[in-house]
C-alpha positions in Angstrom: 17.2 -18.3 10.5 15.7 -14.9 10.4 12.2 -13.5 9.3 11.0 -10.1 8.7 7.6 -10.1 7.4 4.8 -7.9 8.1 1.1 -8.2 7.2 -1.3 -5.1 7.8 -4.9 -4.9 7.0 -6.4 -1.3 7.5 -7.6 1.9 6.0 -5.8 4.4 4.2 -5.6 7.8 5.9 -4.6 10.1 3.0 -4.4 10.3 -0.6 -1.6 8.5 -1.9 1.0 10.7 -4.0 3.3 8.9 -6.6 6.6 10.4 -6.9 9.9 9.6 -9.0 13.4 9.4 -7.7 16.2 11.5 -9.5 17.0 8.2 -11.3 13.3 7.8 -12.5 12.2 5.0 -10.2 8.5 5.2 -9.1 7.8 5.5 -5.3 4.8 6.1 -3.1 4.5 6.4 0.5 1.2 6.1 2.3 -0.1 5.8 5.9 -2.5 2.6 7.1 -4.5 2.7 10.1 -5.3 -0.3 12.0 -7.5 -0.3 15.0 -7.7 -2.5 18.0 -10.7 -3.0 20.2 -10.9 -4.8 23.6 -12.9 -4.7 26.8 -11.1 -3.6 30.0 -11.4 -4.8 33.4 -14.1 -2.7 34.1 -16.3 -3.9 31.3 -15.6 -0.6 29.1 -15.0 -1.1 25.5 -11.7 0.6 24.6 -10.3 1.1 21.0 -6.8 2.0 19.8 -5.5 3.3 16.3 -2.1 2.3 15.3 -0.9 3.9 12.3 1.6 2.4 9.8 4.1 4.2 7.5 4.2 2.1 3.8 6.5 2.6 1.0 6.0 0.9 -2.3 8.5 1.0 -5.4 8.3 0.3 -9.0 5.1 -1.1 -10.9 3.5 -1.4 -7.3 4.0 2.2 -6.5 2.5 3.1 -10.0 -0.5 0.8 -9.3 -1.0 2.3 -5.8 -0.7 6.0 -6.8 -3.5 5.1 -9.5 -6.2 2.9 -7.3 -5.4 3.7 -3.6 -7.0 6.6 -1.8 -8.2 7.8 1.4 -10.5 5.6 3.4 -10.1 2.5 1.3 -9.1 -0.5 2.9 -6.1 -2.5 1.8 -4.1 -5.5 2.9 -0.3 -4.8 2.5 2.6 -7.2 3.3 6.3 -7.7 3.3 9.0 -6.2 5.5 9.7 -3.6 8.3 12.6 -1.2 7.5 14.0 1.5 9.6 15.8 4.6 8.3 17.8 7.2 9.9 19.1 10.5 8.7 20.5 13.9 10.4 17.8 16.6 10.5 18.7 20.0 9.5 19.0 20.9 13.4 21.6 18.4 13.8 19.2 15.7 15.6 19.2 12.1 14.5 15.7 11.1 13.0 14.2 7.5 12.6 11.2 6.3 10.6 10.1 2.7 10.7 8.1 1.7 7.6 6.6 -1.3 5.8 8.6 -2.0 2.5 5.2 -3.2 0.7 5.8 -5.9 -2.0 2.2 -7.5 -1.9 -1.0 -5.6 -2.0 -4.9 -6.6 -2.0 -7.2 -3.9 -2.5 -9.9 -4.9 -0.1 -12.7 -2.2 -0.6 -14.9 -4.0 -3.1 -16.1 -2.9 -6.4 -15.9 0.8 -5.5 -12.0 1.4 -6.2 -12.8 3.1 -9.4 -10.4 3.2 -12.2 -7.8 5.8 -13.8 -9.1 8.4 -15.7 -10.2 7.1 -19.4 -10.1 3.6 -18.2 -13.1 1.2 -18.1 -13.6 -2.2 -16.2 -12.7 -3.0 -12.5 -9.5 -2.1 -11.0 -7.0 -5.1 -10.0 -7.6 -6.6 -7.0 -4.5 -8.6 -6.3 -1.1 -7.2 -7.0 2.5 -8.6 -6.2 6.0 -7.9 -7.5 7.1 -11.5 -6.7 6.8 -14.5 -8.9 3.1 -15.5 -8.1 0.2 -14.4 -10.3 -0.6 -10.8 -10.0 -3.9 -9.8 -10.9 -6.9 -11.7 -11.0 -8.1 -11.9 -14.6 -11.1 -10.5 -15.9 -12.4 -9.6 -19.3 -9.8 -8.0 -21.5 -9.5 -4.3 -20.6 -9.9 -1.2 -23.0 -7.1 1.3 -22.9 -5.8 1.6 -19.4 -2.6 3.0 -18.0 -1.7 -0.3 -16.5 -3.2 -3.5 -18.0 -2.4 -7.3 -16.9 0.3 -7.2 -19.7 2.1 -4.2 -18.2 3.0 -6.2 -14.9 6.2 -7.9 -15.3 5.6 -11.4 -14.1 
């Protein structure tokens, strides 16, 4: 039996950009920073930041592009993936990233909403078979509503 599952809670390090592949698939990449603190043997408090590359696809990428921005705290889970390619100078390059399939927005009610929308942003978004968004009062015209999420 094999298992490839990652869970990260951290802060987004830069604004998220939504793009489309040539065949029209939504994709977004972002970076999430996690911090680790400890006390060393001399009693001094130490801190280390780790930066995680995340990629999201489809409807989740669209939601992330609308609601996530630099400094917001987010929970992301799914799997690790390492891609490789040959750079223009002929060297082989590698990038390990989290392919995000589940996301929880953790920064509270200050997420904001897309332009022209009203009501709170969704807090829980998944692309598997479990419920996608904690339901609230019906929303007025939004770019993405509960009914738009395909599960």
